[in-house]
C-alpha angles and dihedrals in degrees: 000000000000129000117226120176102319100329123096131183123212113199123228116273092029139081130216124224111220121204129188116199088349095304126110111264112163148336115254114214123208114297139054121319133183115223120194103233091193089072092051091250116166143159106257094193148306134267117210117223094194122118111254129195125220121188112208119194113201130180114205140166120241126218091263092056097258120137115224132180115224124192113202120189111207122194114200141163139175117262113234093225091055099041092120091057091046091053102040104027106038113072102173110006095179095059091046090053091047092052091050092050091048090053091048094049092047091052099250094117135023114241115211117203113207 
């Protein structure tokens, strides 16, 4: 995933985010790409498309006043078509997922499992 001269390599199961003059320009798919350095084109970062697992431990109170600890394992990954949103919009995806799971376990939201 290094950048030497004007060639850049994007590893498999990841996408590169290309910027020109500091503005989003294109998504780079796995393989070798040539970037014209004269136009201040660079790879801003990479988005992994691998499936990740996040274990969320929640303590909640049931209707009969009993405290239980629930461990939820969440599998998540970035969608290739929304890689730009995953790179620029999400700051800390794991804490956002944890907050959503906490709300679901405490009964504030309904969690659909597909």
